[in-house]
C-alpha angles and dihedrals in degrees: 000000000000090000092046090050093049091049093048092050093050094047097043111121105159110046131183114206116189120192124182136206093260089063100038098048140058134178089293097051123254112025106229095194091054092047092047093050093046092052091046091054093047090049089053091052091049091052088054088062095260126129120226128197111194121209104197134185122188105096096109092045091050090049093050090052092050093050092052132219094291094072120074115216112209136170131351095307091053093052092045091050091050090050090052091054096041102043094072092046091051093049092047089057091048093047094051093046096047091048089060086064094044094253133127123216129202127213117226121179116190141185125195089253089066090065102036093080110072089215093053090044091055091046090053089049091054092049093052091047091053094048092050092047087056088054088243119147112234110214110201132192136161110265093251093172096068107013120119129196095268092054099041122114086212095243140342091273089065091044090053092053091053091047088058085071096043097051094033090237122194095193136033121198119193116195111207140175092245133068091252139289112337117223090230137027105268091207090062095040104038096156098050131093097233117200125224116250105240093194136020106196098181114020091182088072095056117103098222095186091055096040103045134069131202134305127284118261097246102030137058098229129058127177093302093065092043092055092043088054090048090050090055094046091049089059088058091052094257119130120214130219116200111196139161105272099198094062113100116260091352094152095050090046090055091051089049090059103261113152103240136139127353126310114208114199123221123239119272092234110042120203122241118273090240092056090046091054091044094053100045106030091093142002121273111267097205147349133259115193118204137196128242094270093053091046091055092045091053102035102037107021102037094235132152122255114262128195093248093068096053118105103169140013124202128188136025103264129154131234111289094029123138110248136180119240115216135191121185092348093307124113106234102169149349127226148152113274118222089204138054119246090251093056093043091057088056095051106030111129094014130125122240092261091050091049090054090053091054102039103019127244096296096084139109118261090217128054089203119010115221090239088062096045130090117195121212092016114185100236 
């Protein structure tokens, strides 16, 4: 794994770097020394012929600092207002710092709705490609000023994992406020000296609920969301390096071979970029529970989901919706349903001939075709 890590770092050309509020801020607001050092490291990577896309939090924290302690920020409107004030301040700092290194940066604010449409997704992909060809550094954040729950990525960790697909990244770096991924949940083992996991060979095998604690005080993520993002990226064939972002030159030290943080390996058989987009472009709108036979057909034999294997349908989704597939109370996949929830309740458990008798001959043989199904989805 050490050799694989070294090789991946040396070959990495398109890199996603995600930095959160817990790294970028201190008790006084935005931490200028951290920002300056981060930009200096990115500039060094760019001069090596690499392309960096930066996913940066910090707008809300910058807005809170500008407003001062006398103003209380409450609710969604308060956070969105603070983001509106702080986003420009954050970008001004980045622009000034990158210019010192002779680099331009570009602000990109996204909502999930921007990526749900395949056409808009491809347009965004072309825009990022052009910016990176110009050796410009795209700085991306969720559009906190206007986003609502239905359009949220959840946090910038999730956004970073989706950008891995857009920019065709071959490395994801997540800067965190900790040394790396702890081998145990510190909240459940407060009296132990818990070591950092240097490598995670198969992130699918990690029990994230057991391993991870709560969220950071200034951010919305925490280690759970970082590992969920890494699990997604691994499916795309992109390894993740989780390292302490406040330490000076931490990224360059990692590229130089220093053993720091946690390296999360990618899967040996990456999924297609289309399936990746399909699975994560929106939240599942309902649940389809399946029996043992259907589980084996999907998980072991690579088959499509047929009506006969369905035991339960939850939700009120329409045809073409993204749904979660469950077996024994575990989510095993997500996929696009050819049928609405109402029709599925009519045909669940039925054979193809029986389905024809209920719905007529103009129906799909599969509920979810295997080409529209992603197993082991990180949701």
